[in-house]
Legacy VTK file of the C-alpha trace (Angstrom):
# vtk DataFile Version 3.0
C-alpha trace
ASCII
DATASET POLYDATA
POINTS 103 float
92.646 115.121 108.066
91.545 114.460 111.651
88.633 112.331 110.446
90.977 110.264 108.274
93.327 109.619 111.193
90.446 108.631 113.487
89.049 106.267 110.859
92.518 104.762 110.364
92.804 104.170 114.107
89.461 102.357 114.087
90.542 100.318 111.068
93.851 99.402 112.731
92.134 98.287 115.918
89.478 96.273 114.067
91.892 94.490 111.730
94.550 93.729 114.324
92.288 92.833 117.255
89.033 91.424 115.894
89.459 90.265 112.307
93.017 89.068 112.878
92.016 87.078 115.947
89.045 85.422 114.232
90.679 84.655 110.874
94.309 83.796 111.668
94.552 83.679 115.457
96.583 86.893 115.548
97.654 87.916 119.049
100.114 90.607 120.010
101.264 92.271 123.181
104.155 94.163 124.713
106.499 92.636 127.274
108.964 94.606 129.381
112.115 92.785 130.505
113.787 93.167 133.884
116.225 95.557 132.174
113.331 97.809 131.148
113.533 96.960 127.441
110.249 96.686 125.582
109.629 93.722 123.248
106.603 93.157 121.042
105.402 89.557 120.839
103.304 88.436 117.859
101.540 85.089 117.497
99.327 83.569 114.827
97.978 80.140 113.992
100.160 78.174 111.607
97.279 76.112 110.268
93.540 76.646 110.625
92.297 75.000 113.785
88.821 73.505 113.718
88.567 73.112 117.477
85.913 74.831 119.533
82.410 75.850 118.669
83.291 78.868 116.504
83.787 78.582 112.774
87.412 79.168 111.767
88.619 80.753 108.549
89.770 78.535 105.696
93.279 78.569 104.222
92.207 80.791 101.341
90.572 83.319 103.692
93.733 83.400 105.815
95.865 84.023 102.739
93.555 86.845 101.636
93.882 88.408 105.106
97.704 88.296 105.061
97.915 89.494 101.438
95.622 92.401 102.266
97.885 93.401 105.138
100.892 93.359 102.808
99.424 94.819 99.632
97.563 97.823 101.088
100.691 99.590 102.452
102.461 98.967 99.131
99.587 100.674 97.313
99.746 103.637 99.727
103.497 103.986 99.130
102.885 104.042 95.360
100.271 106.776 95.859
102.732 108.687 98.065
105.413 108.616 95.366
102.908 109.790 92.759
101.884 112.704 94.996
105.551 113.514 95.585
106.215 113.609 91.843
103.166 115.812 91.231
104.151 118.147 94.147
100.977 117.561 96.162
102.547 117.932 99.593
99.230 118.019 101.462
98.342 114.598 100.045
101.809 113.322 100.872
101.231 113.974 104.578
97.971 112.033 104.413
99.642 109.120 102.641
102.365 109.098 105.305
99.744 108.588 108.022
97.906 105.988 105.925
101.078 103.968 105.436
102.076 104.195 109.112
98.691 103.065 110.402
98.546 100.149 107.971
101.712 98.668 109.389
LINES 1 104
103 0 1 2 3 4 5 6 7 8 9 10 11 12 13 14 15 16 17 18 19 20 21 22 23 24 25 26 27 28 29 30 31 32 33 34 35 36 37 38 39 40 41 42 43 44 45 46 47 48 49 50 51 52 53 54 55 56 57 58 59 60 61 62 63 64 65 66 67 68 69 70 71 72 73 74 75 76 77 78 79 80 81 82 83 84 85 86 87 88 89 90 91 92 93 94 95 96 97 98 99 100 101 102
């Protein structure tokens, strides 16, 4: 279970920080207001930009990236419900972590 969580952390960091930045210009950070409230700010490119020396992802590659981010958690939730129905509680805990780290 520990190995799965560590691998999920590596996957989260890679997808959100490296692949997301290269393919869709994904940037995110946390801002704290003067009141002390925390706000997450997310940015991404609207359209592929062909500026600069690096090769940018095409529209189809960007769509595949976003669909992968949406479809994978849905699949994990389906697996979680199937493990709940079959009373495999140990697997249910693993699917909970998988779903949380994919969002």
